[in-house]
N, C-alpha and C positions, 0 to 999 in steps of 0.2 A: 503493498499501499504507500504511495507516494504521502513523503511528508513523515510517516511514521520513523522515529530512530528503529532500527534491523537490532535484533539481540543474537549471539549463536545460540543455536537450541542445545548444541553441545559444550560450550564455554564452562570452564570451571571457577570454582567462587575464588573471589579475589580473596587470595593467599599472597602473598609478599614472600617470594625466595628470596635468602641471603644476596647479594653481591660476588659476583666472585671477586677473589685479591686481585689487588691491579697493580702488578709489579714494577716498580719504579727504574728508570734505567737498563741497562745491562749488566747481567751478571760478568762481575771482575773475574779473571784469569787470576790464579794464585803468582805469588810472588816465582820471580827467577830464582831466586837461591832455593826456595824449597821445592823447584823441579829441580835441579840441578843435585838436592841431595836423594831426591827421591830416585834419580837414574843410579846412581853411587848405593843405595842401598839395595835398588830392587836387582842391582848386576851381583853383589852381594849373596842375595837372598837367593837368587837363579842359579849361585853356583853351588851354593849349601843345600838345593834342592836337587840339583846334578847329580853331586857326591853323596847325597842320603838314598837318591834312587838306585844308583851303583851298589853301593854298599847293600841294600837290599836285595838286589837282584843277586849280589854274590852269595850272602847267607842264604838265599832259596834254592843256590845251586844252581843257578840257569846260565850255565857257562856256554851252551850256544848262543843263546839271545847274547849275552856279552861278549863273545868273539863277533857277531854281526853289527852290534852295536859298535864294537871295536874298529871294524874296516867299514865303516859306512863313512864317506864322507863328510867333514868338519862343517861346512855350511849347513847340510841337512842334519846335523846332528844341531847347531845352533837354531835352526829355525823350528824345531823341533823341542829345544827345550826354551825358546821364547814363548812358544806356544801353549804347552805345557806350564807355565810359569802364568804368564799374563791371560789368557782367556779365563781358566777358572776364578780367577782371584777378580778379577776386574768384570766379569761376565755377572757374577753370582753377588758380588759383595759393592763393586763399584771403587775398589781399593785392593791395592798392596803391602807388603809390607815396608816400600816405602814412604805411600802416601798414609801407613797407620802411624808411622815415627813423626811424620809433619802436618799430620792433619789435614788432608787432604783428600778429594774422591775425584773418581771421572762420572760425568755427565753428560746427557745433550748440553748442546750451547740452549737451552731454555730450560734447565734443571732437573729435568728428567731422568732415571737411570738409564744409563747406554744399555742399548740391548746385546746381545750376542754377535750379533753381523757387524753390528759398529767397534764393538770390540776387539774381534777379526781382524777386519780392518785395520784398526790404529797399531795392535801388532806388526801383521804386513808391513804398515808403510816406516814404520820404522828399519828395514832394509832398505831406503831410499838411498844414497848416498850421501853426504854429508847431512842428514835430516838431522841429526844428534846438534848442530848448532843452531835449527831454525828458531830455538827458544831465543834466539837473539832479535829477532822479527819485533819488529812493533807487537803492539799488544801482547805478546810474552804468549803465544798461540803457534805450537810447534805445527808442522807439517803430518803427524800421525796424531791431531785432532784436526786439523784444520780437512783433511780431507774427508773423514767419517764423518764429520761434524760433529765433534764432542770437544770437553773443554774440561783441563784440570781446575778444580778452585777448591777452597779452604772450605773445610764442614760448617763454618759458623757463619760465614761469611752466607755461602749456602741455604742455611735455615733461616738467616734473618731476611734474604733476598724472594723466597718461596712466601714468608709471612706479608713481604708486600711493603718491608721495608727498603726505601733509596739508600745502596747500602753504594758507597764512594771508592774509589780507587784507593788499598792503603799508602803506595806509596805510585810518584810518579812513575809513567813508563820511562824506560831508563833506554831505551833503544837507541840506536845511532838516529842521531835527528834525519828527518826528512829532507831530500837534495833542495835547494832552491832554484825553483826554474821561472823566478819574478824576470830574470833578467837583468838586474841589477847589477854593479859592479861590484866584485867585493875588495876589501883591501887587507892584503896580506902584510905581514912586516917580516923582511929580508932575514934570514938566521945571522945570527952574529959569528 
């Protein structure tokens, strides 16, 4: 009927739902020193894991398996060791031994738990030549984070960010400054 206000027959009664949390700003990456310490602790942790695995195999009397491992090319052993160390830990818990020490966790760029596929991608990206030096790029996000869409962040910062708090960078990004493309002349002082 013209002029009458139409109402939906199946409209739900007036219920107010709680508004979703609005996150303020982007989730800051963990500080560079934490990432470097992660790398060092995880390297040691991975070596200890491999030694413990070899010890268990030796105790179990798996001599033929040990022989096959000894004759496997080192590159394949390295890939296997990294997959066995990183994928279960980061895939199930979002953390490794190094990340536990530094209070960091791996998540997606929007703060969700990283999928097993992303974790596998992160692990394989670690084999890109010179990838370890990508930590010195602007934003402190390594290639093994950029490619699969993950980020390593501090646990405390993540909790605050997920609660909707605006989280500022703890320290200014100390990567090499961006090149000046303004075309202006720069003056440099000659070396003495």
